[in-house]
C-alpha positions in Angstrom: -52.7 68.8 52.7 -52.4 67.3 56.1 -49.2 65.7 57.5 -49.4 62.0 58.2 -48.1 61.2 61.7 -46.1 58.1 61.9 -47.1 56.0 64.8 -44.5 55.5 67.5 -43.9 51.8 68.1 -41.9 50.2 70.8 -40.0 47.0 70.3 -41.2 44.2 72.4 -39.4 43.3 75.6 -38.3 40.0 74.0 -36.9 41.9 71.0 -35.0 44.3 73.2 -33.5 41.5 75.3 -32.5 39.6 72.1 -30.9 42.8 70.7 -28.8 43.2 73.9 -27.8 39.5 73.9 -26.8 39.7 70.2 -24.7 42.9 71.0 -23.1 41.1 73.9 -22.1 38.2 71.7 -20.6 40.6 69.2 -18.7 42.6 71.8 -17.3 39.5 73.5 -16.1 38.2 70.1 -14.6 41.6 69.1 -13.1 42.8 72.3 -12.9 39.8 74.6 -13.8 39.8 78.3 -11.5 42.8 79.0 -13.4 45.0 76.6 -16.9 43.8 77.4 -18.7 46.4 79.5 -22.0 48.2 79.6 -20.8 51.1 77.5 -19.5 48.9 74.6 -22.6 46.6 74.7 -25.0 49.6 74.7 -23.1 51.3 71.9 -23.2 48.1 69.8 -27.0 47.7 70.5 -27.7 51.4 70.0 -29.4 51.8 73.3 -28.8 53.6 76.6 -27.2 52.0 79.6 -30.5 52.5 81.4 -32.2 50.1 79.0 -29.7 47.4 79.8 -30.4 47.8 83.5 -34.1 47.8 82.8 -34.0 44.4 81.1 -31.1 42.8 83.0 -30.0 43.3 86.6 -26.6 44.3 85.2 -23.8 43.1 82.9 -23.3 39.9 84.8 -27.0 38.9 84.3 -26.7 39.9 80.6 -23.6 37.8 80.0 -25.2 34.8 81.7 -28.3 35.3 79.6 -26.1 35.5 76.5 -24.4 32.2 77.4 -27.8 30.5 77.9 -29.1 31.9 74.6 -26.0 30.8 72.8 -26.3 27.3 74.2 -29.9 27.2 73.3 -29.0 28.3 69.8 -26.4 25.5 69.4 -28.9 23.0 70.7 -31.4 24.1 68.0 -28.7 23.8 65.3 -27.7 20.3 66.4 -31.4 19.2 66.6 -32.1 20.5 63.1 -29.0 18.6 61.8 -30.4 15.4 63.3 -33.9 16.0 62.1 -32.6 16.6 58.6 -30.6 13.4 58.6 -33.5 11.0 58.3 -34.2 7.9 60.5 -31.0 5.9 60.3 -29.5 6.0 63.8 -25.8 6.1 62.6 -26.6 8.9 60.1 -28.4 10.9 62.8 -25.4 10.4 65.2 -22.9 11.6 62.5 -25.1 14.6 61.7 -25.2 15.6 65.4 -21.5 15.3 65.8 -20.4 17.0 62.6 -22.8 20.0 62.7 -20.0 21.7 64.7 -17.9 21.9 61.6 -20.4 23.7 59.4 -21.8 27.3 59.5 -23.2 28.8 61.6 -21.3 26.9 64.3 -18.0 27.8 62.6 -18.8 31.5 62.7 -15.6 33.2 64.1 -17.8 35.4 66.3 -19.0 32.3 68.1 -15.4 31.4 68.9 -14.8 34.7 70.6 -18.0 34.5 72.7 -17.6 30.8 73.5 -14.0 31.1 74.8 -15.1 34.0 77.0 -17.9 31.9 78.4 -15.4 29.1 79.1 -13.1 31.5 80.9 -15.9 32.8 83.0 -17.1 29.3 83.9 -13.8 28.6 85.6 -14.4 31.2 88.4 -18.1 32.2 88.3 -20.5 29.8 89.9 -23.5 30.9 87.8 -21.5 30.6 84.5 -20.1 27.2 85.7 -23.7 26.1 86.2 -24.8 27.2 82.7 -21.7 25.4 81.3 -22.5 22.2 83.2 -26.1 22.2 82.2 -25.3 22.9 78.5 -22.7 20.2 78.3 -24.7 17.7 80.3 -27.6 18.2 77.8 -25.3 17.8 74.8 -23.8 14.6 76.2 -27.2 13.1 77.2 -28.5 13.6 73.7 -25.3 12.2 72.3 -25.6 9.2 74.7 -29.1 8.5 73.5 -28.0 8.5 69.9 -25.1 6.2 70.7 -27.4 3.8 72.5 -29.7 3.8 69.5 -26.6 2.7 67.5 -26.0 -0.2 69.9 -23.1 1.3 71.7 -21.9 -0.2 75.0 -21.0 2.3 77.7 -22.6 5.2 75.8 -22.1 7.6 78.6 -18.3 7.3 78.5 -18.3 7.4 74.7 -20.3 10.6 74.8 -17.7 12.2 77.0 -14.9 11.1 74.6 -16.7 12.2 71.4 -17.7 15.5 72.9 -14.0 16.2 73.8 -13.0 15.2 70.3 -15.6 17.4 68.6 -14.7 20.4 70.9 -11.0 20.0 70.1 -11.5 19.8 66.4 -14.0 22.7 66.4 -11.6 24.8 68.4 -8.6 24.1 66.1 -10.8 24.8 63.0 -12.1 28.0 64.5 -8.5 29.2 65.3 -7.1 28.2 61.9 -9.6 27.1 59.2 -6.7 26.1 56.9 -5.1 23.7 59.5 -7.0 20.6 58.2 -10.4 21.7 57.0 -14.0 20.9 57.9 -14.3 17.9 55.7 -11.2 16.4 57.3 -12.8 17.0 60.7 -15.9 15.2 59.5 -13.9 12.3 58.3 -12.0 12.0 61.6 -15.2 11.9 63.5 -16.8 9.4 61.2 -13.7 7.1 61.5 -13.8 7.5 65.3 -17.6 6.6 65.4 -17.0 3.6 63.2 -14.2 2.3 65.4 -16.1 2.9 68.6 -19.2 1.2 67.4 -17.6 -2.0 66.0 
């Protein structure tokens, strides 16, 4: 009887990077900025610190990549909500705005990571740039949907609705019993109705 050797396979570079980004999100959520360091991230990912430095220049690069990846993930979630809403412009607009009140956007882990990103964006130029690009993209897509609904001054309305959605999302994330996701959806729907009349 001969022993069968199991082939050694390496994960792809993209898979390793994704694992490190996922671990960083989890550590930010669990331990906040103060507890987010190379050791904690590598322990969460089950890799050595050398591997982190191999794929990223250091922790700052990894956290920035995590913010970009999280923003891209949110964009994909919002785009899927719109795609699933059909062709009616108002229904598509509502789907875009209210996707923030449903899983996976309401995942508590996301709140921890997102608030860390916001804190970093206040003092870190690169993180501020990622934040600005992310929010500009969200508002631009929202502005396009508002225009499709016949809104006047869509750019200003996009800023207002973004702030409303962010505020409601933050309150729901901090205390899901405060008013509930369906109430948040209803508030946004009423706001959209009033703004588009």
